[in-house]
PyMOL Python script that loads the backbone (N, CA, C, O; Angstrom):
from pymol import cmd

cmd.read_pdbstr("""\
ATOM      1  N   MET A   1       0.851  -1.182   0.000  1.00  0.00           N
ATOM      2  CA  MET A   1       0.000   0.000   0.000  1.00  0.00           C
ATOM      3  C   MET A   1       0.892   1.239   0.000  1.00  0.00           C
ATOM      4  O   MET A   1       1.936   1.260   0.652  1.00  0.00           O
ATOM      5  N   ARG A   2       0.487   2.238  -0.713  1.00  0.00           N
ATOM      6  CA  ARG A   2       1.280   3.470  -0.796  1.00  0.00           C
ATOM      7  C   ARG A   2       1.244   4.223   0.526  1.00  0.00           C
ATOM      8  O   ARG A   2       0.241   4.213   1.240  1.00  0.00           O
ATOM      9  N   LEU A   3       2.348   4.869   0.831  1.00  0.00           N
ATOM     10  CA  LEU A   3       2.474   5.568   2.106  1.00  0.00           C
ATOM     11  C   LEU A   3       1.454   6.699   2.248  1.00  0.00           C
ATOM     12  O   LEU A   3       0.990   6.972   3.355  1.00  0.00           O
ATOM     13  N   GLU A   4       1.102   7.355   1.149  1.00  0.00           N
ATOM     14  CA  GLU A   4       0.112   8.443   1.209  1.00  0.00           C
ATOM     15  C   GLU A   4      -1.246   7.909   1.671  1.00  0.00           C
ATOM     16  O   GLU A   4      -1.942   8.546   2.463  1.00  0.00           O
ATOM     17  N   LYS A   5      -1.607   6.737   1.165  1.00  0.00           N
ATOM     18  CA  LYS A   5      -2.889   6.135   1.554  1.00  0.00           C
ATOM     19  C   LYS A   5      -2.848   5.693   3.017  1.00  0.00           C
ATOM     20  O   LYS A   5      -3.833   5.837   3.741  1.00  0.00           O
ATOM     21  N   ILE A   6      -1.715   5.160   3.445  1.00  0.00           N
ATOM     22  CA  ILE A   6      -1.546   4.751   4.837  1.00  0.00           C
ATOM     23  C   ILE A   6      -1.653   5.963   5.757  1.00  0.00           C
ATOM     24  O   ILE A   6      -2.316   5.905   6.793  1.00  0.00           O
ATOM     25  N   ALA A   7      -1.003   7.057   5.379  1.00  0.00           N
ATOM     26  CA  ALA A   7      -1.061   8.280   6.185  1.00  0.00           C
ATOM     27  C   ALA A   7      -2.489   8.818   6.260  1.00  0.00           C
ATOM     28  O   ALA A   7      -2.918   9.293   7.311  1.00  0.00           O
ATOM     29  N   ALA A   8      -3.215   8.745   5.167  1.00  0.00           N
ATOM     30  CA  ALA A   8      -4.608   9.210   5.159  1.00  0.00           C
ATOM     31  C   ALA A   8      -5.473   8.349   6.073  1.00  0.00           C
ATOM     32  O   ALA A   8      -6.332   8.869   6.785  1.00  0.00           O
ATOM     33  N   GLU A   9      -5.250   7.030   6.058  1.00  0.00           N
ATOM     34  CA  GLU A   9      -5.992   6.132   6.948  1.00  0.00           C
ATOM     35  C   GLU A   9      -5.662   6.409   8.409  1.00  0.00           C
ATOM     36  O   GLU A   9      -6.554   6.437   9.256  1.00  0.00           O
ATOM     37  N   ALA A  10      -4.385   6.613   8.701  1.00  0.00           N
ATOM     38  CA  ALA A  10      -3.960   6.901  10.069  1.00  0.00           C
ATOM     39  C   ALA A  10      -4.575   8.220  10.548  1.00  0.00           C
ATOM     40  O   ALA A  10      -5.022   8.327  11.690  1.00  0.00           O
ATOM     41  N   LEU A  11      -4.591   9.204   9.677  1.00  0.00           N
ATOM     42  CA  LEU A  11      -5.171  10.501  10.025  1.00  0.00           C
ATOM     43  C   LEU A  11      -6.660  10.363  10.316  1.00  0.00           C
ATOM     44  O   LEU A  11      -7.177  11.005  11.230  1.00  0.00           O
ATOM     45  N   GLU A  12      -7.339   9.541   9.557  1.00  0.00           N
ATOM     46  CA  GLU A  12      -8.761   9.304   9.788  1.00  0.00           C
ATOM     47  C   GLU A  12      -8.992   8.635  11.145  1.00  0.00           C
ATOM     48  O   GLU A  12      -9.961   8.953  11.835  1.00  0.00           O
ATOM     49  N   ARG A  13      -8.112   7.714  11.528  1.00  0.00           N
ATOM     50  CA  ARG A  13      -8.257   7.000  12.812  1.00  0.00           C
ATOM     51  C   ARG A  13      -8.103   7.923  14.018  1.00  0.00           C
ATOM     52  O   ARG A  13      -8.615   7.615  15.094  1.00  0.00           O
ATOM     53  N   VAL A  14      -7.405   9.048  13.856  1.00  0.00           N
ATOM     54  CA  VAL A  14      -7.231   9.982  14.977  1.00  0.00           C
ATOM     55  C   VAL A  14      -8.149  11.195  14.835  1.00  0.00           C
ATOM     56  O   VAL A  14      -7.900  12.246  15.426  1.00  0.00           O
ATOM     57  N   GLY A  15      -9.200  11.040  14.056  1.00  0.00           N
ATOM     58  CA  GLY A  15     -10.179  12.109  13.928  1.00  0.00           C
ATOM     59  C   GLY A  15      -9.661  13.313  13.160  1.00  0.00           C
ATOM     60  O   GLY A  15     -10.076  14.441  13.424  1.00  0.00           O
ATOM     61  N   PHE A  16      -8.759  13.087  12.212  1.00  0.00           N
ATOM     62  CA  PHE A  16      -8.190  14.130  11.362  1.00  0.00           C
ATOM     63  C   PHE A  16      -7.436  15.195  12.155  1.00  0.00           C
ATOM     64  O   PHE A  16      -7.329  16.344  11.726  1.00  0.00           O
ATOM     65  N   ASP A  17      -6.921  14.803  13.306  1.00  0.00           N
ATOM     66  CA  ASP A  17      -6.118  15.707  14.143  1.00  0.00           C
ATOM     67  C   ASP A  17      -4.635  15.476  13.838  1.00  0.00           C
ATOM     68  O   ASP A  17      -4.031  14.528  14.342  1.00  0.00           O
ATOM     69  N   ARG A  18      -4.059  16.345  13.014  1.00  0.00           N
ATOM     70  CA  ARG A  18      -2.667  16.177  12.585  1.00  0.00           C
ATOM     71  C   ARG A  18      -1.696  16.272  13.759  1.00  0.00           C
ATOM     72  O   ARG A  18      -0.685  15.571  13.788  1.00  0.00           O
ATOM     73  N   TYR A  19      -1.993  17.119  14.706  1.00  0.00           N
ATOM     74  CA  TYR A  19      -1.130  17.260  15.881  1.00  0.00           C
ATOM     75  C   TYR A  19      -1.086  15.944  16.655  1.00  0.00           C
ATOM     76  O   TYR A  19      -0.010  15.459  17.005  1.00  0.00           O
ATOM     77  N   LEU A  20      -2.244  15.376  16.918  1.00  0.00           N
ATOM     78  CA  LEU A  20      -2.326  14.120  17.652  1.00  0.00           C
ATOM     79  C   LEU A  20      -1.600  13.006  16.896  1.00  0.00           C
ATOM     80  O   LEU A  20      -0.894  12.203  17.506  1.00  0.00           O
ATOM     81  N   LEU A  21      -1.768  12.954  15.590  1.00  0.00           N
ATOM     82  CA  LEU A  21      -1.099  11.933  14.789  1.00  0.00           C
ATOM     83  C   LEU A  21       0.417  12.102  14.847  1.00  0.00           C
ATOM     84  O   LEU A  21       1.142  11.115  14.973  1.00  0.00           O
ATOM     85  N   SER A  22       0.898  13.322  14.759  1.00  0.00           N
ATOM     86  CA  SER A  22       2.350  13.538  14.783  1.00  0.00           C
ATOM     87  C   SER A  22       2.943  13.154  16.134  1.00  0.00           C
ATOM     88  O   SER A  22       4.038  12.596  16.188  1.00  0.00           O
ATOM     89  N   ILE A  23       2.244  13.442  17.215  1.00  0.00           N
ATOM     90  CA  ILE A  23       2.716  13.063  18.552  1.00  0.00           C
ATOM     91  C   ILE A  23       2.729  11.542  18.689  1.00  0.00           C
ATOM     92  O   ILE A  23       3.691  10.970  19.202  1.00  0.00           O
ATOM     93  N   ALA A  24       1.661  10.888  18.231  1.00  0.00           N
ATOM     94  CA  ALA A  24       1.563   9.434  18.334  1.00  0.00           C
ATOM     95  C   ALA A  24       2.647   8.748  17.508  1.00  0.00           C
ATOM     96  O   ALA A  24       3.261   7.785  17.967  1.00  0.00           O
ATOM     97  N   VAL A  25       2.882   9.237  16.303  1.00  0.00           N
ATOM     98  CA  VAL A  25       3.917   8.650  15.441  1.00  0.00           C
ATOM     99  C   VAL A  25       5.288   8.832  16.068  1.00  0.00           C
ATOM    100  O   VAL A  25       6.097   7.904  16.071  1.00  0.00           O
ATOM    101  N   ALA A  26       5.555  10.014  16.597  1.00  0.00           N
ATOM    102  CA  ALA A  26       6.861  10.276  17.216  1.00  0.00           C
ATOM    103  C   ALA A  26       7.100   9.364  18.421  1.00  0.00           C
ATOM    104  O   ALA A  26       8.184   8.799  18.569  1.00  0.00           O
ATOM    105  N   LYS A  27       6.094   9.221  19.274  1.00  0.00           N
ATOM    106  CA  LYS A  27       6.245   8.371  20.459  1.00  0.00           C
ATOM    107  C   LYS A  27       6.430   6.912  20.080  1.00  0.00           C
ATOM    108  O   LYS A  27       7.282   6.222  20.639  1.00  0.00           O
ATOM    109  N   ARG A  28       5.635   6.446  19.132  1.00  0.00           N
ATOM    110  CA  ARG A  28       5.739   5.037  18.733  1.00  0.00           C
ATOM    111  C   ARG A  28       7.058   4.775  17.997  1.00  0.00           C
ATOM    112  O   ARG A  28       7.674   3.729  18.198  1.00  0.00           O
ATOM    113  N   ALA A  29       7.494   5.703  17.156  1.00  0.00           N
ATOM    114  CA  ALA A  29       8.766   5.546  16.452  1.00  0.00           C
ATOM    115  C   ALA A  29       9.913   5.479  17.445  1.00  0.00           C
ATOM    116  O   ALA A  29      10.863   4.721  17.250  1.00  0.00           O
ATOM    117  N   ASN A  30       9.832   6.263  18.502  1.00  0.00           N
ATOM    118  CA  ASN A  30      10.852   6.228  19.545  1.00  0.00           C
ATOM    119  C   ASN A  30      10.860   4.868  20.243  1.00  0.00           C
ATOM    120  O   ASN A  30      11.926   4.320  20.522  1.00  0.00           O
ATOM    121  N   GLU A  31       9.684   4.325  20.524  1.00  0.00           N
ATOM    122  CA  GLU A  31       9.598   2.988  21.131  1.00  0.00           C
ATOM    123  C   GLU A  31      10.227   1.934  20.214  1.00  0.00           C
ATOM    124  O   GLU A  31      10.966   1.064  20.673  1.00  0.00           O
ATOM    125  N   LEU A  32       9.928   2.022  18.921  1.00  0.00           N
ATOM    126  CA  LEU A  32      10.489   1.071  17.966  1.00  0.00           C
ATOM    127  C   LEU A  32      12.014   1.203  17.899  1.00  0.00           C
ATOM    128  O   LEU A  32      12.727   0.204  17.805  1.00  0.00           O
ATOM    129  N   ALA A  33      12.500   2.432  17.947  1.00  0.00           N
ATOM    130  CA  ALA A  33      13.943   2.671  17.881  1.00  0.00           C
ATOM    131  C   ALA A  33      14.675   2.133  19.105  1.00  0.00           C
ATOM    132  O   ALA A  33      15.855   1.793  19.027  1.00  0.00           O
ATOM    133  N   THR A  34      13.978   2.055  20.231  1.00  0.00           N
ATOM    134  CA  THR A  34      14.610   1.553  21.450  1.00  0.00           C
ATOM    135  C   THR A  34      14.406   0.052  21.636  1.00  0.00           C
ATOM    136  O   THR A  34      14.724  -0.491  22.694  1.00  0.00           O
ATOM    137  N   GLY A  35      13.873  -0.624  20.609  1.00  0.00           N
ATOM    138  CA  GLY A  35      13.827  -2.077  20.648  1.00  0.00           C
ATOM    139  C   GLY A  35      12.482  -2.743  20.779  1.00  0.00           C
ATOM    140  O   GLY A  35      12.411  -3.971  20.762  1.00  0.00           O
ATOM    141  N   LYS A  36      11.405  -1.981  20.911  1.00  0.00           N
ATOM    142  CA  LYS A  36      10.076  -2.602  20.985  1.00  0.00           C
ATOM    143  C   LYS A  36       9.747  -3.249  19.640  1.00  0.00           C
ATOM    144  O   LYS A  36      10.052  -2.675  18.594  1.00  0.00           O
ATOM    145  N   PRO A  37       9.136  -4.419  19.650  1.00  0.00           N
ATOM    146  CA  PRO A  37       8.801  -5.070  18.377  1.00  0.00           C
ATOM    147  C   PRO A  37       7.594  -4.401  17.714  1.00  0.00           C
ATOM    148  O   PRO A  37       6.714  -3.881  18.400  1.00  0.00           O
ATOM    149  N   PRO A  38       7.555  -4.415  16.389  1.00  0.00           N
ATOM    150  CA  PRO A  38       6.400  -3.844  15.695  1.00  0.00           C
ATOM    151  C   PRO A  38       5.145  -4.679  15.944  1.00  0.00           C
ATOM    152  O   PRO A  38       5.232  -5.888  16.160  1.00  0.00           O
ATOM    153  N   LEU A  39       3.996  -4.041  15.915  1.00  0.00           N
ATOM    154  CA  LEU A  39       2.716  -4.705  16.142  1.00  0.00           C
ATOM    155  C   LEU A  39       2.129  -5.272  14.860  1.00  0.00           C
ATOM    156  O   LEU A  39       1.087  -5.927  14.886  1.00  0.00           O
ATOM    157  N   ILE A  40       2.794  -5.023  13.741  1.00  0.00           N
ATOM    158  CA  ILE A  40       2.362  -5.554  12.453  1.00  0.00           C
ATOM    159  C   ILE A  40       3.503  -6.356  11.862  1.00  0.00           C
ATOM    160  O   ILE A  40       4.654  -6.214  12.274  1.00  0.00           O
ATOM    161  N   ASP A  41       3.183  -7.195  10.900  1.00  0.00           N
ATOM    162  CA  ASP A  41       4.194  -8.014  10.248  1.00  0.00           C
ATOM    163  C   ASP A  41       4.861  -7.191   9.154  1.00  0.00           C
ATOM    164  O   ASP A  41       4.319  -7.049   8.058  1.00  0.00           O
ATOM    165  N   VAL A  42       6.046  -6.646   9.457  1.00  0.00           N
ATOM    166  CA  VAL A  42       6.761  -5.795   8.519  1.00  0.00           C
ATOM    167  C   VAL A  42       8.262  -5.961   8.736  1.00  0.00           C
ATOM    168  O   VAL A  42       8.705  -6.213   9.857  1.00  0.00           O
ATOM    169  N   ASP A  43       9.028  -5.822   7.687  1.00  0.00           N
ATOM    170  CA  ASP A  43      10.483  -5.909   7.775  1.00  0.00           C
ATOM    171  C   ASP A  43      11.024  -4.573   8.286  1.00  0.00           C
ATOM    172  O   ASP A  43      10.977  -3.568   7.577  1.00  0.00           O
ATOM    173  N   VAL A  44      11.535  -4.565   9.514  1.00  0.00           N
ATOM    174  CA  VAL A  44      12.013  -3.317  10.120  1.00  0.00           C
ATOM    175  C   VAL A  44      13.253  -2.767   9.432  1.00  0.00           C
ATOM    176  O   VAL A  44      13.585  -1.594   9.602  1.00  0.00           O
ATOM    177  N   LYS A  45      13.935  -3.589   8.666  1.00  0.00           N
ATOM    178  CA  LYS A  45      15.111  -3.106   7.934  1.00  0.00           C
ATOM    179  C   LYS A  45      14.719  -2.393   6.642  1.00  0.00           C
ATOM    180  O   LYS A  45      15.511  -1.637   6.080  1.00  0.00           O
ATOM    181  N   LYS A  46      13.511  -2.632   6.181  1.00  0.00           N
ATOM    182  CA  LYS A  46      13.047  -2.051   4.921  1.00  0.00           C
ATOM    183  C   LYS A  46      12.361  -0.697   5.112  1.00  0.00           C
ATOM    184  O   LYS A  46      12.388   0.142   4.211  1.00  0.00           O
ATOM    185  N   TYR A  47      11.748  -0.478   6.277  1.00  0.00           N
ATOM    186  CA  TYR A  47      10.971   0.741   6.516  1.00  0.00           C
ATOM    187  C   TYR A  47      11.562   1.553   7.662  1.00  0.00           C
ATOM    188  O   TYR A  47      12.223   1.018   8.552  1.00  0.00           O
ATOM    189  N   LYS A  48      11.307   2.856   7.619  1.00  0.00           N
ATOM    190  CA  LYS A  48      11.696   3.740   8.722  1.00  0.00           C
ATOM    191  C   LYS A  48      10.732   3.514   9.880  1.00  0.00           C
ATOM    192  O   LYS A  48       9.607   3.051   9.690  1.00  0.00           O
ATOM    193  N   TYR A  49      11.189   3.845  11.074  1.00  0.00           N
ATOM    194  CA  TYR A  49      10.344   3.669  12.254  1.00  0.00           C
ATOM    195  C   TYR A  49       9.069   4.496  12.157  1.00  0.00           C
ATOM    196  O   TYR A  49       8.007   4.047  12.587  1.00  0.00           O
ATOM    197  N   THR A  50       9.161   5.689  11.603  1.00  0.00           N
ATOM    198  CA  THR A  50       7.965   6.525  11.472  1.00  0.00           C
ATOM    199  C   THR A  50       6.957   5.901  10.519  1.00  0.00           C
ATOM    200  O   THR A  50       5.750   5.988  10.744  1.00  0.00           O
ATOM    201  N   ASP A  51       7.448   5.270   9.456  1.00  0.00           N
ATOM    202  CA  ASP A  51       6.543   4.609   8.519  1.00  0.00           C
ATOM    203  C   ASP A  51       5.856   3.420   9.177  1.00  0.00           C
ATOM    204  O   ASP A  51       4.663   3.195   8.969  1.00  0.00           O
ATOM    205  N   ILE A  52       6.603   2.663   9.966  1.00  0.00           N
ATOM    206  CA  ILE A  52       6.017   1.522  10.676  1.00  0.00           C
ATOM    207  C   ILE A  52       4.954   2.010  11.656  1.00  0.00           C
ATOM    208  O   ILE A  52       3.881   1.416  11.762  1.00  0.00           O
ATOM    209  N   ALA A  53       5.255   3.090  12.368  1.00  0.00           N
ATOM    210  CA  ALA A  53       4.289   3.650  13.316  1.00  0.00           C
ATOM    211  C   ALA A  53       3.010   4.068  12.597  1.00  0.00           C
ATOM    212  O   ALA A  53       1.911   3.805  13.086  1.00  0.00           O
ATOM    213  N   LEU A  54       3.145   4.719  11.438  1.00  0.00           N
ATOM    214  CA  LEU A  54       1.961   5.102  10.654  1.00  0.00           C
ATOM    215  C   LEU A  54       1.165   3.873  10.232  1.00  0.00           C
ATOM    216  O   LEU A  54      -0.064   3.877  10.293  1.00  0.00           O
ATOM    217  N   MET A  55       1.858   2.830   9.808  1.00  0.00           N
ATOM    218  CA  MET A  55       1.181   1.597   9.394  1.00  0.00           C
ATOM    219  C   MET A  55       0.426   0.969  10.560  1.00  0.00           C
ATOM    220  O   MET A  55      -0.687   0.473  10.386  1.00  0.00           O
ATOM    221  N   GLU A  56       1.026   0.990  11.745  1.00  0.00           N
ATOM    222  CA  GLU A  56       0.365   0.430  12.928  1.00  0.00           C
ATOM    223  C   GLU A  56      -0.893   1.217  13.271  1.00  0.00           C
ATOM    224  O   GLU A  56      -1.926   0.633  13.598  1.00  0.00           O
ATOM    225  N   ILE A  57      -0.808   2.523  13.199  1.00  0.00           N
ATOM    226  CA  ILE A  57      -1.967   3.365  13.504  1.00  0.00           C
ATOM    227  C   ILE A  57      -3.058   3.147  12.465  1.00  0.00           C
ATOM    228  O   ILE A  57      -4.231   3.017  12.816  1.00  0.00           O
ATOM    229  N   ALA A  58      -2.683   3.104  11.193  1.00  0.00           N
ATOM    230  CA  ALA A  58      -3.657   2.894  10.122  1.00  0.00           C
ATOM    231  C   ALA A  58      -4.338   1.538  10.259  1.00  0.00           C
ATOM    232  O   ALA A  58      -5.514   1.394   9.925  1.00  0.00           O
ATOM    233  N   ALA A  59      -3.601   0.545  10.751  1.00  0.00           N
ATOM    234  CA  ALA A  59      -4.158  -0.800  10.921  1.00  0.00           C
ATOM    235  C   ALA A  59      -4.995  -0.926  12.192  1.00  0.00           C
ATOM    236  O   ALA A  59      -5.624  -1.960  12.417  1.00  0.00           O
ATOM    237  N   GLY A  60      -5.008   0.113  13.021  1.00  0.00           N
ATOM    238  CA  GLY A  60      -5.795   0.083  14.250  1.00  0.00           C
ATOM    239  C   GLY A  60      -5.142  -0.706  15.364  1.00  0.00           C
ATOM    240  O   GLY A  60      -5.830  -1.161  16.277  1.00  0.00           O
ATOM    241  N   LYS A  61      -3.838  -0.881  15.313  1.00  0.00           N
ATOM    242  CA  LYS A  61      -3.121  -1.663  16.322  1.00  0.00           C
ATOM    243  C   LYS A  61      -2.791  -0.845  17.572  1.00  0.00           C
ATOM    244  O   LYS A  61      -2.430  -1.410  18.604  1.00  0.00           O
ATOM    245  N   LEU A  62      -2.912   0.471  17.483  1.00  0.00           N
ATOM    246  CA  LEU A  62      -2.618   1.343  18.624  1.00  0.00           C
ATOM    247  C   LEU A  62      -3.856   2.140  19.003  1.00  0.00           C
ATOM    248  O   LEU A  62      -4.590   2.621  18.139  1.00  0.00           O
ATOM    249  N   LYS A  63      -4.079   2.273  20.301  1.00  0.00           N
ATOM    250  CA  LYS A  63      -5.158   3.138  20.789  1.00  0.00           C
ATOM    251  C   LYS A  63      -4.513   4.478  21.129  1.00  0.00           C
ATOM    252  O   LYS A  63      -3.561   4.534  21.909  1.00  0.00           O
ATOM    253  N   ILE A  64      -5.022   5.538  20.553  1.00  0.00           N
ATOM    254  CA  ILE A  64      -4.398   6.855  20.708  1.00  0.00           C
ATOM    255  C   ILE A  64      -5.345   7.776  21.458  1.00  0.00           C
ATOM    256  O   ILE A  64      -6.495   7.978  21.069  1.00  0.00           O
ATOM    257  N   GLU A  65      -4.819   8.330  22.550  1.00  0.00           N
ATOM    258  CA  GLU A  65      -5.577   9.295  23.346  1.00  0.00           C
ATOM    259  C   GLU A  65      -4.675  10.474  23.644  1.00  0.00           C
ATOM    260  O   GLU A  65      -3.464  10.312  23.796  1.00  0.00           O
ATOM    261  N   LEU A  66      -5.249  11.643  23.726  1.00  0.00           N
ATOM    262  CA  LEU A  66      -4.507  12.843  24.070  1.00  0.00           C
ATOM    263  C   LEU A  66      -4.529  12.985  25.575  1.00  0.00           C
ATOM    264  O   LEU A  66      -5.596  13.129  26.172  1.00  0.00           O
ATOM    265  N   SER A  67      -3.350  12.945  26.201  1.00  0.00           N
ATOM    266  CA  SER A  67      -3.282  13.079  27.651  1.00  0.00           C
ATOM    267  C   SER A  67      -3.472  14.540  28.058  1.00  0.00           C
ATOM    268  O   SER A  67      -3.392  15.437  27.219  1.00  0.00           O
ATOM    269  N   SER A  68      -3.719  14.771  29.323  1.00  0.00           N
ATOM    270  CA  SER A  68      -3.966  16.128  29.818  1.00  0.00           C
ATOM    271  C   SER A  68      -2.732  17.010  29.669  1.00  0.00           C
ATOM    272  O   SER A  68      -2.877  18.222  29.515  1.00  0.00           O
ATOM    273  N   GLU A  69      -1.533  16.456  29.707  1.00  0.00           N
ATOM    274  CA  GLU A  69      -0.327  17.270  29.569  1.00  0.00           C
ATOM    275  C   GLU A  69      -0.065  17.669  28.120  1.00  0.00           C
ATOM    276  O   GLU A  69       0.717  18.587  27.873  1.00  0.00           O
ATOM    277  N   GLU A  70      -0.704  17.000  27.153  1.00  0.00           N
ATOM    278  CA  GLU A  70      -0.514  17.320  25.758  1.00  0.00           C
ATOM    279  C   GLU A  70      -1.632  18.191  25.206  1.00  0.00           C
ATOM    280  O   GLU A  70      -1.562  18.610  24.050  1.00  0.00           O
ATOM    281  N   LYS A  71      -2.643  18.471  25.985  1.00  0.00           N
ATOM    282  CA  LYS A  71      -3.775  19.298  25.526  1.00  0.00           C
ATOM    283  C   LYS A  71      -3.402  20.744  25.502  1.00  0.00           C
ATOM    284  O   LYS A  71      -4.224  21.587  25.144  1.00  0.00           O
TER     285      LYS A  71
END
""", "prot")
cmd.dss("prot")
cmd.show_as("cartoon", "prot")
cmd.util.cbc("prot")
cmd.orient("prot")
């Protein structure tokens, strides 16, 4: 699937809130970079951590909520 379509799906899952999506992608990419396994079946050597995070969000594998400190 093309990355643009994946990003559009991920954006839809967070209620079209670009800020929330960028925070979620950054946090998840950081987790992946520190050794957490991906929640989807993907080759981590082929994709960037941010792309994997977007794919996970688009697939509905992550529950995303805005905490009170990020509001």
